VOVEXMAR-582320 format. One line per 10 residues: their letters; for each residue y, x, z of N, C-alpha, C. Coordinates in Angstrom, 1 decimal, padded with zeros to 4 digits. Layout:
BEGIN
A> Y/X/Z/Y/X/Z/Y/X/Z; ...
REM end
This chain:
BEGIN
XXXXXXXXXX> 096.2/111.6/104.3/095.8/111.1/102.9/096.4/109.7/102.6; 097.0/109.5/101.8/097.7/108.1/101.1/096.4/107.1/101.2; 096.8/105.8/100.9/096.1/104.7/100.3/095.4/104.7/099.3; 094.4/104.2/099.1/093.7/104.5/097.9/093.6/103.3/097.0; 094.0/103.3/095.9/094.2/102.5/094.8/092.7/102.0/094.2; 092.8/100.9/093.7/091.3/100.3/093.1/090.7/101.5/092.3; 091.1/102.1/091.4/090.4/102.7/090.5/089.6/104.2/091.1; 090.7/104.6/092.5/090.0/105.6/093.2/088.5/105.2/094.1; 088.9/104.0/094.3/087.7/103.5/095.2/086.3/102.8/094.3; 087.0/102.4/093.1/085.9/101.9/092.2/085.4/103.0/090.9
XXXXXXXXXX> 085.9/104.2/091.4/085.7/104.9/090.0/085.3/104.8/088.9; 086.1/104.0/088.6/086.4/103.3/087.0/086.7/104.4/086.2; 087.5/105.4/086.5/087.9/106.5/085.8/089.1/105.9/084.5; 089.7/104.6/085.0/090.8/103.8/084.2/092.4/103.8/084.7; 092.2/104.7/086.0/093.6/104.9/086.2/094.2/105.7/085.8; 095.5/105.8/086.1/096.5/107.5/085.1/095.9/108.4/085.6; 095.8/108.9/084.2/094.8/110.4/084.0/093.4/110.2/083.9; 092.9/109.1/083.9/091.3/109.0/084.2/090.8/109.4/082.9; 089.4/109.8/083.0/088.8/109.9/082.1/088.0/109.4/080.8; 088.3/108.1/081.2/087.8/107.3/080.3/088.9/106.4/079.6
XXXXXXXXXX> 090.3/106.6/080.3/091.4/106.0/079.1/091.4/106.2/077.8; 091.0/107.4/077.2/090.9/107.2/075.9/090.2/106.4/075.4; 088.9/106.3/075.8/087.8/105.3/075.5/088.3/103.9/075.1; 088.6/103.3/076.5/089.1/101.7/076.7/090.2/101.3/076.7; 091.2/102.4/077.3/092.6/102.4/077.5/092.4/102.2/079.2; 094.2/102.1/079.6/094.0/102.3/080.8/094.2/101.1/081.5; 093.5/100.8/082.8/093.6/099.4/083.3/094.6/098.8/083.6; 094.9/097.2/083.0/096.5/096.5/083.3/096.7/096.9/085.0; 095.5/097.2/085.7/096.6/097.3/087.5/097.1/098.5/087.3; 096.5/099.5/086.8/097.2/100.9/086.8/098.5/101.1/085.8
XXXXXXXXXX> 098.6/100.1/084.9/100.0/099.9/083.9/100.6/099.1/084.6; 100.6/098.7/085.5/101.6/097.4/086.1/102.5/098.1/087.0; 103.4/098.5/086.5/104.6/099.1/087.4/105.4/098.4/088.1; 105.6/096.9/087.7/106.3/096.0/088.9/105.7/095.8/090.4; 104.2/096.1/090.3/103.6/096.0/091.5/103.5/097.3/092.2; 104.5/098.3/091.6/104.1/099.7/092.4/104.8/099.5/093.7; 103.8/100.1/094.8/104.3/100.3/095.8/103.8/098.9/097.1; 103.5/097.8/096.2/102.7/096.8/096.8/101.6/097.1/097.8; 101.5/097.0/099.2/100.3/097.4/100.0/100.4/098.8/099.9; 101.3/099.7/099.6/101.2/101.3/099.6/100.6/101.7/098.2
XXXXXXXXXX> 100.4/101.2/097.1/099.6/101.7/096.3/100.5/101.8/094.9; 099.9/102.6/094.0/100.7/103.0/092.8/100.1/101.9/092.0; 101.3/101.6/091.1/101.3/100.2/090.3/100.8/099.3/090.9; 099.7/098.8/090.0/099.0/097.5/090.8/097.7/098.1/091.5; 097.6/099.2/091.6/096.4/099.7/092.3/095.9/099.1/093.9; 096.7/098.5/094.1/096.4/097.7/095.5/096.7/096.6/095.8; 096.7/095.5/094.2/096.9/094.4/094.5/096.3/093.8/093.0; 095.2/094.6/092.6/094.6/094.5/091.5/094.2/093.1/091.0; 093.9/092.1/092.4/093.5/091.0/092.1/094.5/089.9/091.5; 095.9/090.3/091.1/096.8/089.4/090.9/096.9/089.7/089.5
XXXXXXXXXX> 096.6/090.9/088.8/096.8/091.5/087.6/096.0/090.9/086.6; 096.5/090.4/085.8/095.4/089.8/084.4/095.1/090.8/083.2; 093.9/091.0/082.9/093.9/091.9/081.9/093.1/092.8/082.6; 092.5/092.8/083.7/091.9/094.2/084.6/090.9/094.6/083.5; 090.1/095.7/083.9/089.1/096.2/083.4/087.9/096.3/084.5; 087.8/095.6/085.1/086.9/095.8/086.7/085.4/095.5/086.2; 085.1/094.9/084.9/083.8/095.0/084.4/083.3/095.3/083.2; 084.4/096.4/083.0/084.1/097.4/081.6/085.4/097.1/080.8; 085.3/098.0/079.7/086.6/097.9/079.1/086.3/096.7/077.9; 085.1/096.5/077.6/085.1/095.3/076.8/085.2/093.7/077.2
XXXXXXXXXX> 085.4/093.6/078.7/085.4/092.7/079.1/086.8/092.7/079.7; 088.0/092.4/079.2/089.2/092.0/080.4/089.6/090.8/080.6; 089.8/090.9/082.0/089.3/089.9/083.1/090.8/088.9/082.9; 090.6/087.6/083.2/091.8/086.6/083.2/092.9/086.8/083.9; 093.1/085.3/084.3/094.6/085.5/085.1/094.4/085.3/086.7; 095.5/085.4/087.5/094.8/085.4/088.9/093.9/084.4/089.4; 094.2/083.2/089.0/093.5/082.1/089.7/092.0/082.3/089.0; 091.6/082.5/087.5/090.6/082.7/087.3/089.8/083.9/087.6; 090.3/085.3/088.1/089.8/086.5/088.7/089.3/085.9/090.2; 090.4/085.5/090.6/090.2/085.3/092.1/089.0/084.5/092.4
XXXXXXXXXX> 088.9/083.2/091.9/088.0/082.2/092.4/086.5/082.8/091.9; 086.8/083.5/091.0/085.3/084.3/090.4/084.8/085.3/090.9; 085.3/086.3/091.0/085.4/087.5/091.6/085.8/088.1/092.6; 087.2/088.1/092.5/087.9/088.8/093.3/088.1/088.7/094.7; 087.7/087.6/095.2/087.6/087.0/096.7/086.5/087.7/097.0; 085.4/087.8/096.3/084.1/088.8/097.3/084.0/090.2/096.8; 085.4/090.9/096.3/085.3/092.1/096.0/085.2/092.8/097.1; 084.5/094.0/097.4/084.7/094.7/098.5/086.0/095.8/098.5; 086.7/096.0/097.2/088.0/096.7/097.5/089.0/095.4/098.0; 089.1/094.2/097.3/089.8/093.4/098.2/089.9/092.9/099.6
XXXXXXXXXX> 088.3/093.5/100.2/088.5/092.6/101.7/089.0/094.1/102.2; 088.3/095.4/101.5/089.1/096.5/102.2/090.8/096.9/102.5; 091.7/096.3/101.2/092.7/096.2/101.5/093.5/095.1/102.8; 092.8/093.8/102.0/093.0/093.2/102.9/093.3/093.3/104.7; 091.8/094.3/105.1/091.6/094.3/106.4/092.8/095.6/106.8; 092.9/096.7/106.0/093.9/097.9/105.8/095.3/097.1/106.4; 095.4/096.1/105.5/097.2/095.9/105.6/097.4/094.8/106.6; 096.5/094.2/107.5/096.7/093.2/108.3/097.6/093.7/109.6; 098.4/093.0/109.6/098.7/091.6/109.8/100.0/091.4/108.8; 099.8/092.6/108.0/101.0/092.4/106.5/100.7/092.3/105.1
XXXXXXXXXX> 099.2/091.7/105.1/098.8/091.4/104.0/099.3/090.4/103.2; 099.9/090.9/101.8/100.5/090.0/101.0/099.3/088.8/100.2; 099.5/087.9/100.5/098.7/086.5/099.4/099.0/086.8/098.1; 098.3/086.4/097.3/098.4/086.5/095.6/099.8/086.2/095.2; 100.3/085.0/095.8/101.2/083.9/094.9/102.4/084.5/095.4; 102.5/085.8/096.8/103.6/086.4/097.2/104.0/087.3/096.4; 102.7/088.1/096.2/102.7/089.2/095.1/103.5/088.9/093.6; 102.8/087.9/093.2/103.3/087.5/092.2/104.9/087.3/092.3; 105.1/086.6/092.9/106.7/086.2/093.0/107.3/087.6/093.3; 107.1/088.7/093.8/107.9/089.8/094.0/107.5/090.5/092.8
XXXXX> 106.5/090.4/092.1/106.5/091.2/090.8/107.8/090.7/089.8; 107.7/089.3/090.1/108.8/088.7/088.8/109.7/088.6/089.3; 110.3/089.1/090.7/111.8/089.2/090.8/111.9/090.7/090.4; 110.9/091.8/090.5/111.4/093.2/090.1/111.4/093.2/087.9; 111.3/091.9/087.9/111.5/092.0/086.4/110.2/091.8/085.6
REM end
């Protein structure tokens, strides 16, 4: 079995083909193709903490930038902790991921 993306673990149903996509749209993490493959995930599914506008708090609350999210929510998130543990010692910190995404276009 492959590595799980945030929408699989959180069961938000806002990932690709998710049941709630028609209600509030696809999550920004699921749509972020520049992050595809990072930490073995689909699109931004295994680095959601760096993706602005994610829907972790529901479709009515788009989360802000990496720094806004990480300092208030993501560093305490069980999914973030899971990915960090699974990827050690090759876990990529946020600024490295953002730089990689920028280089991809």
